[in-house]
ROLOSE-96921 format. One line per 10 residues: number of its first residue (from 1); their letters; for each residue x, z, y of C-alpha. Coordinates in nm, 4 decimals. Layout:
NUM = a = X:Z:Y | ...;
//
This chain:
1 = mlirkalgrg = -16.9680:-6.7481:15.0033 | -16.9351:-6.3865:15.1266 | -16.5681:-6.4003:14.9949 | -16.4740:-6.6754:15.1890 | -16.6014:-6.5670:15.4896 | -16.4136:-6.2259:15.4276 | -16.0776:-6.4389:15.3727 | -16.1887:-6.6277:15.6594 | -16.2089:-6.3310:15.9113 | -15.8495:-6.1457:15.7473;
11 = enlmhnkenq = -15.6880:-6.4660:15.7861 | -15.8009:-6.5098:16.2136 | -15.7287:-6.1336:16.2507 | -15.3783:-6.1733:16.0642 | -15.3188:-6.5061:16.2861 | -15.4209:-6.3552:16.6379 | -15.2082:-6.0316:16.5340 | -14.8880:-6.2663:16.4876 | -15.0041:-6.4435:16.8137 | -14.9581:-6.1093:17.0094;
21 = snklfykqis = -14.6620:-5.9713:16.8451 | -14.5122:-6.3407:16.9194 | -14.6269:-6.3137:17.2531 | -14.5151:-5.9536:17.3604 | -14.1281:-6.0308:17.1572 | -14.1466:-6.3473:17.3754 | -14.1990:-6.2025:17.7212 | -13.8814:-5.9571:17.6464 | -13.6829:-6.2191:17.6091 | -13.8190:-6.4019:17.9034;
31 = eelinfdnvl = -13.7245:-6.0711:18.0906 | -13.3830:-6.1090:17.9532 | -13.3462:-6.4026:18.0765 | -13.4897:-6.3977:18.4216 | -13.1767:-6.4351:18.6086 | -13.0750:-6.7275:18.4289 | -13.0943:-7.0679:18.6003 | -13.0169:-7.2295:18.2613 | -13.1280:-7.1713:17.9382 | -12.9845:-7.3130:17.6081;
41 = lfgptdakle = -13.2802:-7.2637:17.3081 | -13.1534:-7.3539:16.9835 | -13.1511:-7.3268:16.5761 | -13.3501:-7.3666:16.2785 | -13.6983:-7.3082:16.2896 | -13.9922:-7.3636:16.5822 | -13.9409:-7.0531:16.7622 | -13.7147:-7.1857:17.0192 | -14.0268:-7.4405:17.1328 | -14.3129:-7.1792:17.1310;
51 = lknflkkdlh = -14.0547:-7.0271:17.3678 | -14.0260:-7.3149:17.5732 | -14.3129:-7.3504:17.6217 | -14.3985:-6.9491:17.6993 | -14.1104:-6.9846:17.9400 | -14.3110:-7.3167:18.1435 | -14.6194:-7.1588:18.1624 | -14.4156:-6.8417:18.3747 | -14.3743:-6.9038:18.7396 | -14.0357:-6.7402:18.7535;
61 = fkdkkievhg = -13.9164:-7.0389:18.4846 | -14.0395:-7.3023:18.7307 | -13.7355:-7.4411:18.8837 | -13.4799:-7.2988:18.5491 | -13.3787:-7.5740:18.3488 | -13.4461:-7.4888:18.0172 | -13.3044:-7.7101:17.7190 | -13.4064:-7.6788:17.3183 | -13.1597:-7.8313:17.0658 | -13.2502:-7.8080:16.6717;
71 = sdkmtdneky = -12.9965:-7.7158:16.4819 | -12.9098:-7.5987:16.1113 | -12.8380:-7.2009:16.0173 | -12.5196:-7.1358:16.1653 | -12.2448:-6.7885:16.1724 | -12.2264:-6.6128:16.5331 | -11.8750:-6.8101:16.5882 | -12.0440:-7.1608:16.5183 | -12.3557:-7.0376:16.7767 | -12.0632:-6.9009:17.0472;
81 = afaksyfkn = -11.8880:-7.2492:17.0366 | -12.2276:-7.4429:17.0093 | -12.2916:-7.2288:17.3625 | -11.9420:-7.2477:17.5062 | -11.9510:-7.6307:17.4656 | -12.2714:-7.6890:17.6000 | -12.2226:-7.5518:17.8745 | -11.8729:-7.6404:17.9564 | -11.9769:-8.0060:18.0060;
//
């Protein structure tokens, strides 16, 4: 029983540290995006959705267009072409 409690506390601590680390990272990204009216988030993981939710809570992004698109893993050239095509339309 004590081992389970200790493991549970350890998992909670790791989860909290990961969440704090993600929030700090998302805050740094938001500072880079603040001057843009249109933001495109894409990639193969759910991090783009977490970032969108983080940005939507920030009043600085209240009137900004934030779009999320899932994609497979891409090369740098594919990422550039995808973004260029998206913003061209």
